[in-house]
N, C-alpha and C positions, 0 to 999 in steps of 0.2 A: 238077807245079814241087815238090821237092825244095829245104828250108834245112835251114843248118846249127841249131844249138839256138842257138847269138850270133844269126846272121839274124831264128829264128824269134821270139828272145827282144825282139828290138830294132821289130819292125811288130806284135809285139801288143803290146808295153808292162808285161811282165811280167818277172821276174828266170828266171835261166839255172836257180836253185835250182828254184824252180817246177816247170819243165821237167822236171829231171832226177827231181825228186819224183813226177813224174806216168807217167815211163817207169818207176820202180821199181813203183810203185803198179800198173800195167798199164794205166793210164787213157792211155796215149798210147803208140805203136808207134816203133820207129826202123828203119832197113833195116841192111842188112848193110853198109856204107860208111857207116852211123852217121849217117844222113841224114833228116831228116824229112818227109814229104810233108805238101802244104799242106791238101791235105786232111784226114789225123790233126788236126792242129791248129785248122779249123775245127771239127770232132768236139768235138774236148776243151773249147776256149776260146772258140769264137763267131769273131764276127765280127773283120778285127784293127783295131788302134786306128787305124793312116793310113790306112784304109780307111773310117772312120767319119763325114768329113766330112760335113757337114749343111748345105745352104746353110739362110740364118738361117730367111727367112720360112718357106719350105719345111718345114724340119727341126720350127720350130716345129708347125707345122700337121699333119705327120706325125707327133711327139709325143703331142698332144692329141690326134687320131686313135686313133691305140694307147694311148692313158689308158685305167685304167677309173675310174669314177664316186669307186670308193675312193680311189685313186691321186691324183685330180684334190683331192680333198676334202683327205687329207692335205699336197699340196703347197701348198694356199690355207692352210690352217694354217699351215704353215714358213711362207709369206709374210707371215702378220698378223703372226706373231711376230716375222719380221724387221724388218717397217715401226716394230711396237711398238719392240724392241730401236732402229733405228735412230733413232727418233723422243729415246725418252731418255736415250741419247748425246750428241744434237744440243744438249736442254735443259740436262743438265751441261756441256757446252762453253761454254753462254754465258752458265752460272754462273760456271762458271770463271773466263772474259771478265773476267766484273764484279766478282768476285774481284779480280783482277789488277788490273783501272783503280781498283779502289778502292787497293789496296796503291800504287801507282805514285802518286796523289796525295798518299796519307800521305809517301812518300817525299818528294813534291816540297815539301811542307811542311813536314815535318822538315828540308830541305834550308835551306828557307829561316830558319827560326827558329834554324838554326845558324851562315847568315850574320847576322843580327839578332844574336846574342850573342858572336860577334865583333866586329863594330861596338863593341859596348857594352862588351866587354873590351879593348878599343883604346884606347879614348874615359878608361876609367877607368884604365891603366894610364897614358896622359898625362899625367889630374887627378894622380894620384896621383904622379907625376914633376916636374908644375910646382909642385907643395906643397912636397913635399921637398927640392929645388932655392932653393926661395924660404924655405923653413927653414932652411938652410943657410945662405944668403945672408945671413938674419938673427940668426945667431948668430957670426956671423964675429967673432972677438974680436978685432981689429982697428978693427972699424967699431963707433962710437957706438951704442944704439939710442934707438929716439926719448923713450922713458921716462926712459930715465938723461941725455937732454939734458933733457927738460924739469923732470924733479924732482929732478934732481941725487941723489948717495950718499947713506946713510943719515946720516952723519956729518955733512954737511952740513944736514940737517932738524933735528938734536937741537942742534947749536950756532947756529944762526939764530933758532929758535923758544926762546930760554932765557927763561923768565915771568921779570919785571920785577918784577910786584907780585904777592902772594898769590892776586889773585884772576881773574889770567892764567894762573895755574898749571895752571888744569882745561881750559882755551882748549886750549893749549899740548901738553898730552896729547892731545888729540882729533886735534890735525892732525897729528902724530906716527903715530897710528894710521894715519887717513885717508891718510899719504904710503905707509905699511908697505903697506895696501892694496896700493893702486893697484899696489906693486913685485911681488907676487904672480900669476901669470901660470896657476899649475895649479887 
């Protein structure tokens, strides 16, 4: 059976450049129609890729029977290395999952703290607003304050408490000072 270079490359799973290089090197020959005989392909590249289908059980048995002890030991060693690598990757994955879980817990904790701080901030703002409003109401110039209603003005204190006797003079001064101290709110 004769094949084109493209068909041969597809069946054997190699590139056309590889076939052309082998033709140029004399390892592979073509006929006058530039077709390649399948026997030449078998000689140069072995069995084609498409015909190498193997039943899984019989293929493994055939593979193990054709393997030399050196090849078996090498494959066993590679298998052990891959198993160790898989185990290491699984452990790394578990550690990373624990770290991610830790981060998620921290995020949740910080979100709760932010919510509490926002609540406290809004309560503090409301308290400040209430305090400012009460101070503003207390400072209304048209409304008399409690102190002025109870004590009166400083002029009244001085005029009402004028001393009539020299012994009462010391008592009167103390009364005026005490009244002035009550007026100071700072």
